[in-house]
C-alpha positions as CSV (number, residue, x, y, z in Angstrom):
1,M,32.5,-9.7,27.0
2,S,30.8,-8.7,23.8
3,K,27.8,-6.4,23.7
4,R,24.6,-7.8,22.2
5,V,22.9,-6.3,19.1
6,T,19.2,-5.7,19.3
7,H,17.2,-6.0,16.1
8,Y,13.8,-4.2,15.9
9,F,11.3,-5.5,13.4
10,Y,8.8,-3.0,11.8
11,V,5.6,-3.4,9.9
12,G,5.4,0.1,8.3
13,D,6.2,2.5,11.2
14,R,5.0,0.1,13.9
15,R,7.6,-1.9,15.9
16,V,6.2,-5.5,16.2
17,M,9.1,-7.5,17.6
18,F,12.7,-7.4,18.7
19,S,15.5,-10.0,18.8
20,E,18.9,-9.9,20.5
21,W,22.0,-11.6,19.3
22,Y,25.8,-11.4,19.7
23,E,26.4,-9.8,16.3
24,P,24.4,-8.2,13.5
25,L,22.3,-10.9,11.7
26,S,22.4,-11.4,8.0
27,K,19.5,-10.4,5.8
28,K,18.5,-14.1,5.4
29,E,18.6,-14.7,9.2
30,L,16.5,-11.6,9.7
31,Q,14.0,-12.8,7.1
32,E,13.8,-16.1,9.0
33,R,13.1,-14.4,12.3
34,A,10.6,-12.0,10.6
35,F,8.5,-15.1,9.7
36,T,8.0,-15.6,13.5
37,A,6.3,-12.2,13.6
38,F,4.0,-13.3,10.7
39,E,3.2,-16.6,12.5
40,R,2.3,-14.8,15.7
41,G,-0.2,-12.6,13.7
42,Y,1.8,-9.3,13.8
43,G,2.0,-8.9,10.0
44,T,5.0,-9.2,7.8
45,P,7.9,-7.0,8.9
46,D,9.2,-5.0,6.0
47,K,12.4,-3.6,7.7
48,V,14.7,-4.1,10.6
49,V,16.7,-1.5,12.4
50,D,19.4,-2.6,14.8
51,T,21.4,-1.0,17.6
52,T,24.5,-0.6,15.3
53,G,22.5,1.9,13.2
54,R,21.9,-0.5,10.3
55,T,18.6,-0.6,8.5
56,V,17.8,-3.8,6.5
57,I,14.8,-3.7,4.0
58,L,13.2,-7.2,4.2
59,V,10.3,-6.7,1.7
60,E,11.1,-4.7,-1.4
61,E,8.6,-2.1,-2.6
62,G,5.8,-3.7,-4.6
63,A,6.5,-7.2,-3.4
64,D,3.7,-9.4,-2.0
65,K,3.5,-9.3,1.7
66,H,1.7,-11.7,4.1
67,D,-1.0,-9.9,6.0
């Protein structure tokens, strides 16, 4: 039985959403899920930290963000 990976989505220092999956998601998959947070009015997540210790930057510094 495999252990699930939890992905935590952040807008700045504020955690706005989490998602669980059976393996670490790719940056593209994380960006697609981050859009859900935007649609729900949580802002645009700029990074994801997962339970494997990985940090993925979704919005590069200086890029336009949806707010």
